[in-house]
N, C-alpha and C positions, 0 to 999 in steps of 0.2 A: 148445580147445573142447572140452567133457565130451560124451561120447557118450550119445545116448539123450533128450536133453533138446529137440533141435531137430526142428519138424517138416519131413516129406519135401519135398524141393524138385526139381520136375522139369516136363518139358513138358507143357503145358494149352492147348485150344484154347479161346477166349473167342470166342462167336458172339453177335452183335446181330441177334436175329430179325426186329427192326422194318425193318433197312436189308438184311438178307441178306448179312451181311458177317461175316467170320470172320477171326481173326489166332493164330497160333501163337506162344506165348512161354513162359517158364518162371516158375513160382509156386509157393507153398507151399501153394494151394489143392487140397485133395484130392478133384479134380473126380469122378473114378470112384467113391470111396468114399461122398462125401457124395450125388451124384446118381444115381450108378450109370449114367450115360450116357456113351456113348463115340461117337466119329465117327471114319470112315476119312479121313486128310488126304490132300493131294496127293502125298506121298511114298510112299503105299501102306502107311503104319503106320498103327495105331490109337491115338488119345489120348485121354483123358478129356476132356469138353467142358463149359463152365459158360456158362450164358445168362445173358447180361445186357441190360438194358432200354436203356442208352445208350452209344454207344460214340462215337469222333470221327468217324464217318460220319453219325450219326442226329441229334449233338446240335447245336442251333439256333447255339451260338457257334463251331462250326467249320464250318458249312456256310453261314454268312452269311444266315440267315433270322431272325436275333434282331432284335428292334424296336428301332427308333431312338428314344433320349428325347429329348425337347424340353429340351436345353440351355440354350437361348436363354432360354425361359419360368423356368427354374431360377435363372439369374444375376439376371433382373430382378427376380424374388421377392423374392431374397437382397438386393438393392440397395434394393429399396421397404421390406423389414423393418428393415434396420440401416443404411441410408442410404449414400449415396457418400462417402467421404471423400477428401480430396485437395484 
């Protein structure tokens, strides 16, 4: 790899403000440089923080609060439109 062309890669805290949930991971986002925000993590160190709108804790797909689709109605409409072959 060539030097000087890759973004910095290091620990960053992603924080879901809606669900009050945060997780530490490594990323190429320059959290401290872009936002100027930092947070003290559980280990006592200070890390750059990136606020996100949706995470696995607050997303309806992961929490099970997604709406249920009427699949029976879809099948009946398809059969009415194109007829049942058989």
